[in-house]
N, C-alpha and C positions, 0 to 999 in steps of 0.2 A: 504494500500500499504506500502511496506517495505521501509526502508531507501534507500536500494541499488536501488530499482525500482524508487524511486523518484529521485535519483542521476542520474540514467540512462536516465530518461525521460527529466530532465533539461538539461543534456548534449546534447540529441538529438535536443531538441527545440533551444538551443543556436546555435548548428551547423547549423540547418536548417536556422535560421534567418541571421546568417553570410554568409552562402553559397548563400542565395538568391541574395544578393548584387553582389557576384562574377558571379553567373550565369546570371544575368540581364545585365551584361556589354555588351554594344554594341546593346543591344535589346531595350533599354528604353532611351529616350531622355527627360530630365527634361525641364520644361518651362524655357524661357529665364531669367526670374527674379529669378529663384532658385540659380544659382551660385553667383549672386550678393548679396544674402541675407546670404549666408554661413559664411562670417567673423563675423556675428552677433551672431552665435550660442554660441560661448564659453562665450560672455559677458552675454547673456540671461541665460545661465545655471549656471554661477557663482552667478549671481543675485539671481536667483531662490533658490540657496542653502544658501546664506548668509543672505538674507533680513529677513526671519523668525527668525533666530538666533539673529539678531541685534534688532528687534522690539518686540519680545516676551519676557515677564518676567513672570514666573509662569503661562504660558498658556494664558495670556491676553496681548493685544497689549498695550504697554507702550511707548509713544512718548515724555514724559516730561524729566525734569531735573534728575529724579531718575533712569533713565536707563543708566548706565555707559557704557555698550556695545554699545548702540546706538551712543553715543558721541565719543567713542573711534573709532568706524567705520567711523564717519565723519571725524575725524582727519586723519585716514589712507587713506580715499578716497582723501582728500585735498593734502596730501603728495605724493600720487601716482600720482595726476594730475600735480602737481608742479614738483617733482623730477625725476619721471619716472624711479625709481629704487625699485625693488621687495624687496630687503633686507631692504632698508630705509623705505619702507611702512609697513613691518611686524614689524620691530622694533619700529616705531613710534606708530603703533596701540597697541602693547603689553605695551609700557610705558604709553601712555594715559590711557589704561585700569587700569593698576597697580596704577596710580596716581588718577584716578577718584574713584576707589574703596576704597582708602585710606582717601579720603576727606569726 
């Protein structure tokens, strides 16, 4: 398959997936619990993206004191829970990571 054919196929599949939600509007009613669970989707997605980066060092799980990324993440989570500020959370995480890597 050529590169252009692959690009066209990918575009058609992406369009079909997105259009399916538009076409199903009004024809499908999700279960009652579904809308109640939607607020948890961003938290679950962010956790799934960041947890491996915090816990893996060189392809192996490292939960000890030698994993500076994990402890910087713990600091950032604590600051986020207390401060509720995105900028403060990012800054504290970076600062903690910088300091822990220097120790």
